[in-house]
Biopython code that builds the backbone (N, CA, C, O; Angstrom):
import numpy as np
from Bio.PDB.StructureBuilder import StructureBuilder

atoms = [
    (1, "MET", "N", (0.829, -1.186, 0.000)),
    (1, "MET", "CA", (0.000, 0.000, 0.000)),
    (1, "MET", "C", (0.877, 1.254, 0.000)),
    (1, "MET", "O", (1.969, 1.278, 0.568)),
    (2, "ILE", "N", (0.373, 2.263, -0.640)),
    (2, "ILE", "CA", (1.024, 3.569, -0.672)),
    (2, "ILE", "C", (0.104, 4.556, 0.031)),
    (2, "ILE", "O", (-1.087, 4.632, -0.273)),
    (3, "LYS", "N", (0.656, 5.304, 0.965)),
    (3, "LYS", "CA", (-0.109, 6.345, 1.657)),
    (3, "LYS", "C", (-0.040, 7.608, 0.820)),
    (3, "LYS", "O", (1.046, 8.073, 0.474)),
    (4, "VAL", "N", (-1.205, 8.163, 0.495)),
    (4, "VAL", "CA", (-1.280, 9.382, -0.305)),
    (4, "VAL", "C", (-1.862, 10.482, 0.571)),
    (4, "VAL", "O", (-2.916, 10.310, 1.183)),
    (5, "VAL", "N", (-1.165, 11.617, 0.625)),
    (5, "VAL", "CA", (-1.557, 12.730, 1.486)),
    (5, "VAL", "C", (-1.764, 13.974, 0.614)),
    (5, "VAL", "O", (-1.004, 14.229, -0.320)),
    (6, "PHE", "N", (-2.810, 14.738, 0.941)),
    (6, "PHE", "CA", (-3.112, 15.963, 0.195)),
    (6, "PHE", "C", (-2.982, 17.155, 1.126)),
    (6, "PHE", "O", (-3.416, 17.099, 2.277)),
    (7, "PHE", "N", (-2.379, 18.249, 0.627)),
    (7, "PHE", "CA", (-2.149, 19.434, 1.443)),
    (7, "PHE", "C", (-2.835, 20.666, 0.868)),
    (7, "PHE", "O", (-3.156, 20.737, -0.318)),
    (8, "ALA", "N", (-3.045, 21.624, 1.749)),
    (8, "ALA", "CA", (-3.543, 22.963, 1.404)),
    (8, "ALA", "C", (-4.860, 22.878, 0.641)),
    (8, "ALA", "O", (-5.759, 22.126, 1.019)),
    (9, "ALA", "N", (-4.968, 23.645, -0.426)),
    (9, "ALA", "CA", (-6.224, 23.737, -1.179)),
    (9, "ALA", "C", (-6.638, 22.392, -1.780)),
    (9, "ALA", "O", (-7.831, 22.144, -1.953)),
    (10, "LEU", "N", (-5.684, 21.527, -2.099)),
    (10, "LEU", "CA", (-6.039, 20.215, -2.651)),
    (10, "LEU", "C", (-6.903, 19.442, -1.679)),
    (10, "LEU", "O", (-7.875, 18.800, -2.076)),
    (11, "ARG", "N", (-6.551, 19.502, -0.408)),
    (11, "ARG", "CA", (-7.305, 18.805, 0.629)),
    (11, "ARG", "C", (-8.761, 19.251, 0.603)),
    (11, "ARG", "O", (-9.672, 18.429, 0.703)),
    (12, "GLU", "N", (-8.972, 20.544, 0.470)),
    (12, "GLU", "CA", (-10.332, 21.079, 0.464)),
    (12, "GLU", "C", (-11.049, 20.775, -0.847)),
    (12, "GLU", "O", (-12.227, 20.418, -0.834)),
    (13, "GLN", "N", (-10.360, 20.910, -1.974)),
    (13, "GLN", "CA", (-10.986, 20.659, -3.269)),
    (13, "GLN", "C", (-11.421, 19.204, -3.421)),
    (13, "GLN", "O", (-12.477, 18.921, -3.989)),
    (14, "LEU", "N", (-10.613, 18.293, -2.917)),
    (14, "LEU", "CA", (-10.903, 16.866, -3.045)),
    (14, "LEU", "C", (-11.721, 16.329, -1.874)),
    (14, "LEU", "O", (-12.215, 15.202, -1.917)),
    (15, "ASN", "N", (-11.861, 17.147, -0.824)),
    (15, "ASN", "CA", (-12.546, 16.713, 0.393)),
    (15, "ASN", "C", (-11.922, 15.413, 0.922)),
    (15, "ASN", "O", (-12.617, 14.466, 1.289)),
    (16, "CYS", "N", (-10.584, 15.408, 0.944)),
    (16, "CYS", "CA", (-9.848, 14.207, 1.330)),
    (16, "CYS", "C", (-8.493, 14.619, 1.919)),
    (16, "CYS", "O", (-7.733, 15.356, 1.290)),
    (17, "ASN", "N", (-8.203, 14.136, 3.129)),
    (17, "ASN", "CA", (-6.907, 14.405, 3.749)),
    (17, "ASN", "C", (-5.846, 13.424, 3.270)),
    (17, "ASN", "O", (-4.729, 13.808, 2.922)),
    (18, "GLU", "N", (-6.222, 12.150, 3.259)),
    (18, "GLU", "CA", (-5.287, 11.108, 2.850)),
    (18, "GLU", "C", (-6.060, 9.855, 2.483)),
    (18, "GLU", "O", (-7.231, 9.695, 2.828)),
    (19, "LEU", "N", (-5.377, 8.978, 1.779)),
    (19, "LEU", "CA", (-5.959, 7.687, 1.440)),
    (19, "LEU", "C", (-4.840, 6.695, 1.207)),
    (19, "LEU", "O", (-3.680, 7.073, 1.041)),
    (20, "SER", "N", (-5.199, 5.421, 1.195)),
    (20, "SER", "CA", (-4.240, 4.358, 0.900)),
    (20, "SER", "C", (-4.589, 3.768, -0.450)),
    (20, "SER", "O", (-5.757, 3.539, -0.762)),
    (21, "VAL", "N", (-3.556, 3.524, -1.250)),
    (21, "VAL", "CA", (-3.737, 3.017, -2.605)),
    (21, "VAL", "C", (-2.876, 1.772, -2.748)),
    (21, "VAL", "O", (-1.734, 1.744, -2.287)),
    (22, "SER", "N", (-3.417, 0.752, -3.379)),
    (22, "SER", "CA", (-2.645, -0.452, -3.648)),
    (22, "SER", "C", (-1.468, -0.102, -4.553)),
    (22, "SER", "O", (-1.612, 0.666, -5.505)),
    (23, "SER", "N", (-0.320, -0.662, -4.252)),
    (23, "SER", "CA", (0.867, -0.382, -5.054)),
    (23, "SER", "C", (0.933, -1.244, -6.306)),
    (23, "SER", "O", (1.850, -1.085, -7.111)),
    (24, "ASP", "N", (-0.020, -2.155, -6.487)),
    (24, "ASP", "CA", (-0.047, -2.994, -7.683)),
    (24, "ASP", "C", (-0.123, -2.122, -8.934)),
    (24, "ASP", "O", (-0.937, -1.201, -9.004)),
    (25, "ASN", "N", (0.713, -2.409, -9.904)),
    (25, "ASN", "CA", (0.739, -1.713, -11.193)),
    (25, "ASN", "C", (1.159, -0.247, -11.106)),
    (25, "ASN", "O", (0.995, 0.488, -12.080)),
    (26, "LEU", "N", (1.690, 0.194, -9.983)),
    (26, "LEU", "CA", (2.188, 1.566, -9.846)),
    (26, "LEU", "C", (3.694, 1.516, -9.700)),
    (26, "LEU", "O", (4.212, 0.905, -8.765)),
    (27, "THR", "N", (4.401, 2.157, -10.622)),
    (27, "THR", "CA", (5.859, 2.169, -10.518)),
    (27, "THR", "C", (6.416, 3.577, -10.353)),
    (27, "THR", "O", (7.548, 3.747, -9.898)),
    (28, "THR", "N", (5.613, 4.609, -10.726)),
    (28, "THR", "CA", (6.092, 5.991, -10.624)),
    (28, "THR", "C", (4.994, 6.888, -10.060)),
    (28, "THR", "O", (3.825, 6.507, -10.000)),
    (29, "VAL", "N", (5.396, 8.079, -9.652)),
    (29, "VAL", "CA", (4.428, 9.083, -9.208)),
    (29, "VAL", "C", (3.441, 9.380, -10.336)),
    (29, "VAL", "O", (2.256, 9.591, -10.077)),
    (30, "GLY", "N", (3.907, 9.399, -11.561)),
    (30, "GLY", "CA", (3.032, 9.633, -12.709)),
    (30, "GLY", "C", (1.945, 8.575, -12.829)),
    (30, "GLY", "O", (0.800, 8.889, -13.153)),
    (31, "ASP", "N", (2.304, 7.314, -12.566)),
    (31, "ASP", "CA", (1.305, 6.233, -12.579)),
    (31, "ASP", "C", (0.239, 6.486, -11.517)),
    (31, "ASP", "O", (-0.954, 6.305, -11.761)),
    (32, "LEU", "N", (0.688, 6.908, -10.333)),
    (32, "LEU", "CA", (-0.247, 7.192, -9.242)),
    (32, "LEU", "C", (-1.166, 8.344, -9.603)),
    (32, "LEU", "O", (-2.372, 8.280, -9.368)),
    (33, "LYS", "N", (-0.594, 9.401, -10.176)),
    (33, "LYS", "CA", (-1.411, 10.545, -10.591)),
    (33, "LYS", "C", (-2.468, 10.121, -11.610)),
    (33, "LYS", "O", (-3.618, 10.551, -11.528)),
    (34, "ALA", "N", (-2.085, 9.287, -12.558)),
    (34, "ALA", "CA", (-3.031, 8.813, -13.578)),
    (34, "ALA", "C", (-4.151, 7.991, -12.945)),
    (34, "ALA", "O", (-5.315, 8.122, -13.325)),
    (35, "GLN", "N", (-3.797, 7.150, -11.987)),
    (35, "GLN", "CA", (-4.821, 6.337, -11.315)),
    (35, "GLN", "C", (-5.782, 7.221, -10.531)),
    (35, "GLN", "O", (-6.995, 7.019, -10.588)),
    (36, "LEU", "N", (-5.253, 8.199, -9.799)),
    (36, "LEU", "CA", (-6.106, 9.095, -9.013)),
    (36, "LEU", "C", (-6.994, 9.947, -9.926)),
    (36, "LEU", "O", (-8.134, 10.251, -9.574)),
    (37, "ALA", "N", (-6.481, 10.325, -11.077)),
    (37, "ALA", "CA", (-7.254, 11.139, -12.017)),
    (37, "ALA", "C", (-8.487, 10.396, -12.527)),
    (37, "ALA", "O", (-9.455, 11.021, -12.962)),
    (38, "ASN", "N", (-8.453, 9.078, -12.474)),
    (38, "ASN", "CA", (-9.576, 8.274, -12.946)),
    (38, "ASN", "C", (-10.745, 8.200, -11.965)),
    (38, "ASN", "O", (-11.785, 7.626, -12.289)),
    (39, "LYS", "N", (-10.587, 8.773, -10.769)),
    (39, "LYS", "CA", (-11.652, 8.696, -9.769)),
    (39, "LYS", "C", (-12.915, 9.417, -10.231)),
    (39, "LYS", "O", (-14.006, 8.853, -10.143)),
    (40, "ASP", "N", (-12.793, 10.639, -10.715)),
    (40, "ASP", "CA", (-13.925, 11.379, -11.279)),
    (40, "ASP", "C", (-13.412, 12.650, -11.937)),
    (40, "ASP", "O", (-12.207, 12.900, -11.964)),
    (41, "ASP", "N", (-14.332, 13.455, -12.468)),
    (41, "ASP", "CA", (-13.930, 14.643, -13.235)),
    (41, "ASP", "C", (-13.132, 15.647, -12.411)),
    (41, "ASP", "O", (-12.180, 16.244, -12.913)),
    (42, "LYS", "N", (-13.516, 15.839, -11.141)),
    (42, "LYS", "CA", (-12.802, 16.790, -10.286)),
    (42, "LYS", "C", (-11.360, 16.338, -10.084)),
    (42, "LYS", "O", (-10.436, 17.145, -10.187)),
    (43, "TRP", "N", (-11.164, 15.063, -9.802)),
    (43, "TRP", "CA", (-9.822, 14.526, -9.598)),
    (43, "TRP", "C", (-9.017, 14.613, -10.905)),
    (43, "TRP", "O", (-7.825, 14.918, -10.887)),
    (44, "GLN", "N", (-9.671, 14.345, -12.017)),
    (44, "GLN", "CA", (-8.993, 14.422, -13.311)),
    (44, "GLN", "C", (-8.495, 15.837, -13.579)),
    (44, "GLN", "O", (-7.370, 16.021, -14.044)),
    (45, "GLN", "N", (-9.315, 16.824, -13.291)),
    (45, "GLN", "CA", (-8.919, 18.216, -13.503)),
    (45, "GLN", "C", (-7.717, 18.579, -12.641)),
    (45, "GLN", "O", (-6.781, 19.221, -13.118)),
    (46, "ILE", "N", (-7.736, 18.177, -11.385)),
    (46, "ILE", "CA", (-6.648, 18.505, -10.466)),
    (46, "ILE", "C", (-5.350, 17.823, -10.885)),
    (46, "ILE", "O", (-4.293, 18.455, -10.889)),
    (47, "PHE", "N", (-5.416, 16.548, -11.237)),
    (47, "PHE", "CA", (-4.193, 15.817, -11.558)),
    (47, "PHE", "C", (-3.714, 16.058, -12.983)),
    (47, "PHE", "O", (-2.633, 15.600, -13.352)),
    (48, "ALA", "N", (-4.493, 16.763, -13.786)),
    (48, "ALA", "CA", (-4.047, 17.171, -15.124)),
    (48, "ALA", "C", (-3.172, 18.415, -15.056)),
    (48, "ALA", "O", (-2.506, 18.752, -16.035)),
    (49, "ASN", "N", (-3.161, 19.105, -13.913)),
    (49, "ASN", "CA", (-2.388, 20.328, -13.737)),
    (49, "ASN", "C", (-0.898, 19.992, -13.670)),
    (49, "ASN", "O", (-0.448, 19.370, -12.707)),
    (50, "SER", "N", (-0.137, 20.396, -14.674)),
    (50, "SER", "CA", (1.296, 20.081, -14.726)),
    (50, "SER", "C", (2.098, 20.793, -13.638)),
    (50, "SER", "O", (3.244, 20.426, -13.379)),
    (51, "ALA", "N", (1.509, 21.808, -12.997)),
    (51, "ALA", "CA", (2.211, 22.531, -11.939)),
    (51, "ALA", "C", (2.014, 21.895, -10.560)),
    (51, "ALA", "O", (2.578, 22.372, -9.575)),
    (52, "LEU", "N", (1.219, 20.825, -10.482)),
    (52, "LEU", "CA", (0.997, 20.128, -9.223)),
    (52, "LEU", "C", (2.331, 19.616, -8.678)),
    (52, "LEU", "O", (3.110, 19.004, -9.409)),
    (53, "LEU", "N", (2.587, 19.862, -7.421)),
    (53, "LEU", "CA", (3.843, 19.443, -6.790)),
    (53, "LEU", "C", (3.646, 18.112, -6.069)),
    (53, "LEU", "O", (2.559, 17.816, -5.573)),
    (54, "SER", "N", (4.715, 17.315, -6.018)),
    (54, "SER", "CA", (4.633, 16.028, -5.337)),
    (54, "SER", "C", (5.916, 15.754, -4.564)),
    (54, "SER", "O", (6.992, 16.263, -4.879)),
    (55, "ALA", "N", (5.751, 14.925, -3.539)),
    (55, "ALA", "CA", (6.890, 14.507, -2.716)),
    (55, "ALA", "C", (6.728, 13.030, -2.391)),
    (55, "ALA", "O", (5.615, 12.541, -2.196)),
    (56, "VAL", "N", (7.853, 12.328, -2.334)),
    (56, "VAL", "CA", (7.859, 10.936, -1.902)),
    (56, "VAL", "C", (8.723, 10.865, -0.656)),
    (56, "VAL", "O", (9.899, 11.227, -0.678)),
    (57, "ASN", "N", (8.131, 10.398, 0.419)),
    (57, "ASN", "CA", (8.836, 10.282, 1.702)),
    (57, "ASN", "C", (9.534, 11.592, 2.075)),
    (57, "ASN", "O", (10.687, 11.596, 2.505)),
    (58, "HIS", "N", (8.817, 12.692, 1.902)),
    (58, "HIS", "CA", (9.226, 14.044, 2.291)),
    (58, "HIS", "C", (10.281, 14.685, 1.386)),
    (58, "HIS", "O", (10.819, 15.738, 1.727)),
    (59, "ASP", "N", (10.582, 14.073, 0.246)),
    (59, "ASP", "CA", (11.504, 14.665, -0.721)),
    (59, "ASP", "C", (10.722, 15.072, -1.961)),
    (59, "ASP", "O", (9.990, 14.263, -2.530)),
    (60, "MET", "N", (10.875, 16.326, -2.381)),
    (60, "MET", "CA", (10.193, 16.802, -3.581)),
    (60, "MET", "C", (10.711, 16.028, -4.791)),
    (60, "MET", "O", (11.915, 15.822, -4.943)),
    (61, "VAL", "N", (9.778, 15.602, -5.653)),
    (61, "VAL", "CA", (10.131, 14.762, -6.799)),
    (61, "VAL", "C", (9.309, 15.164, -8.021)),
    (61, "VAL", "O", (8.388, 15.976, -7.928)),
    (62, "ASN", "N", (9.661, 14.579, -9.173)),
    (62, "ASN", "CA", (8.860, 14.782, -10.378)),
    (62, "ASN", "C", (8.051, 13.510, -10.644)),
    (62, "ASN", "O", (8.114, 12.550, -9.876)),
    (63, "SER", "N", (7.303, 13.518, -11.723)),
    (63, "SER", "CA", (6.398, 12.407, -12.028)),
    (63, "SER", "C", (7.114, 11.107, -12.376)),
    (63, "SER", "O", (6.501, 10.041, -12.326)),
    (64, "GLU", "N", (8.384, 11.172, -12.724)),
    (64, "GLU", "CA", (9.131, 9.964, -13.084)),
    (64, "GLU", "C", (9.713, 9.242, -11.865)),
    (64, "GLU", "O", (10.318, 8.179, -12.000)),
    (65, "GLU", "N", (9.531, 9.819, -10.686)),
    (65, "GLU", "CA", (10.104, 9.232, -9.466)),
    (65, "GLU", "C", (9.489, 7.858, -9.194)),
    (65, "GLU", "O", (8.267, 7.714, -9.191)),
    (66, "PRO", "N", (10.338, 6.847, -8.965)),
    (66, "PRO", "CA", (9.817, 5.516, -8.635)),
    (66, "PRO", "C", (9.120, 5.515, -7.271)),
    (66, "PRO", "O", (9.526, 6.228, -6.354)),
    (67, "ILE", "N", (8.072, 4.708, -7.156)),
    (67, "ILE", "CA", (7.392, 4.517, -5.873)),
    (67, "ILE", "C", (7.205, 3.025, -5.642)),
    (67, "ILE", "O", (7.201, 2.220, -6.573)),
    (68, "LYS", "N", (7.050, 2.683, -4.354)),
    (68, "LYS", "CA", (6.871, 1.279, -3.987)),
    (68, "LYS", "C", (5.992, 1.195, -2.744)),
    (68, "LYS", "O", (5.732, 2.202, -2.085)),
    (69, "SER", "N", (5.548, 0.007, -2.438)),
    (69, "SER", "CA", (4.727, -0.214, -1.259)),
    (69, "SER", "C", (5.445, 0.304, -0.020)),
    (69, "SER", "O", (6.644, 0.083, 0.150)),
    (70, "GLY", "N", (4.714, 0.986, 0.833)),
    (70, "GLY", "CA", (5.289, 1.553, 2.055)),
    (70, "GLY", "C", (5.662, 3.013, 1.925)),
    (70, "GLY", "O", (5.922, 3.673, 2.931)),
    (71, "ASP", "N", (5.695, 3.534, 0.702)),
    (71, "ASP", "CA", (6.024, 4.949, 0.490)),
    (71, "ASP", "C", (4.853, 5.842, 0.888)),
    (71, "ASP", "O", (3.694, 5.426, 0.889)),
    (72, "GLU", "N", (5.196, 7.081, 1.225)),
    (72, "GLU", "CA", (4.198, 8.126, 1.414)),
    (72, "GLU", "C", (4.381, 9.131, 0.285)),
    (72, "GLU", "O", (5.466, 9.679, 0.096)),
    (73, "VAL", "N", (3.301, 9.367, -0.464)),
    (73, "VAL", "CA", (3.332, 10.322, -1.560)),
    (73, "VAL", "C", (2.406, 11.473, -1.192)),
    (73, "VAL", "O", (1.238, 11.264, -0.864)),
    (74, "ALA", "N", (2.940, 12.687, -1.249)),
    (74, "ALA", "CA", (2.162, 13.878, -0.915)),
    (74, "ALA", "C", (2.011, 14.750, -2.150)),
    (74, "ALA", "O", (2.918, 14.861, -2.974)),
    (75, "PHE", "N", (0.834, 15.367, -2.255)),
    (75, "PHE", "CA", (0.574, 16.290, -3.361)),
    (75, "PHE", "C", (0.239, 17.659, -2.804)),
    (75, "PHE", "O", (-0.484, 17.788, -1.816)),
    (76, "PHE", "N", (0.783, 18.692, -3.464)),
    (76, "PHE", "CA", (0.624, 20.083, -3.057)),
    (76, "PHE", "C", (0.160, 20.907, -4.249)),
    (76, "PHE", "O", (0.530, 20.615, -5.386)),
    (77, "PRO", "N", (-0.641, 21.923, -4.001)),
    (77, "PRO", "CA", (-0.976, 22.839, -5.103)),
    (77, "PRO", "C", (0.263, 23.662, -5.463)),
    (77, "PRO", "O", (1.184, 23.783, -4.655)),
    (78, "PRO", "N", (0.289, 24.221, -6.662)),
    (78, "PRO", "CA", (1.414, 25.097, -7.035)),
    (78, "PRO", "C", (1.551, 26.246, -6.035)),
    (78, "PRO", "O", (0.558, 26.782, -5.543)),
    (79, "VAL", "N", (2.775, 26.604, -5.750)),
    (79, "VAL", "CA", (3.039, 27.673, -4.791)),
    (79, "VAL", "C", (3.164, 28.995, -5.552)),
    (79, "VAL", "O", (3.852, 29.076, -6.570)),
    (80, "THR", "N", (2.501, 30.008, -5.053)),
    (80, "THR", "CA", (2.622, 31.334, -5.654)),
    (80, "THR", "C", (3.171, 32.278, -4.612)),
    (80, "THR", "O", (3.033, 32.044, -3.411)),
    (81, "GLY", "N", (3.769, 33.303, -5.057)),
    (81, "GLY", "CA", (4.326, 34.279, -4.129)),
    (81, "GLY", "C", (4.292, 35.663, -4.748)),
    (81, "GLY", "O", (3.905, 35.854, -5.901)),
    (82, "GLY", "N", (4.707, 36.609, -3.944)),
    (82, "GLY", "CA", (4.688, 37.939, -4.509)),
    (82, "GLY", "C", (5.338, 38.942, -3.611)),
    (82, "GLY", "O", (5.403, 40.124, -3.950)),
]
sb = StructureBuilder()
sb.init_structure("model")
sb.init_model(0)
sb.init_chain("A")
sb.init_seg("    ")
for serial, (resi, resn, name, xyz) in enumerate(atoms, 1):
    if name == "N":
        sb.init_residue(resn, " ", resi, " ")
    sb.init_atom(name, np.array(xyz, "f"), 0.0, 1.0, " ", f" {name:<3s}", serial, name[0])
structure = sb.get_structure()
């Protein structure tokens, strides 16, 4: 199982703090994003955003990052500043 955690506005938009996902057939963060996008239209819109940030076990990563059972994957909305 992979623990998936959502932060900031994503948590509110998805109405979900965290969930567990089977690691079967998931080898990268990109695979996980694609699987989550299949949940419904709202999830698809959020995970289609190329600016979405992700971390595996507290390290910021890109979509090609390998994942495995026992990992924690976190998703963050794009950060803006000014």
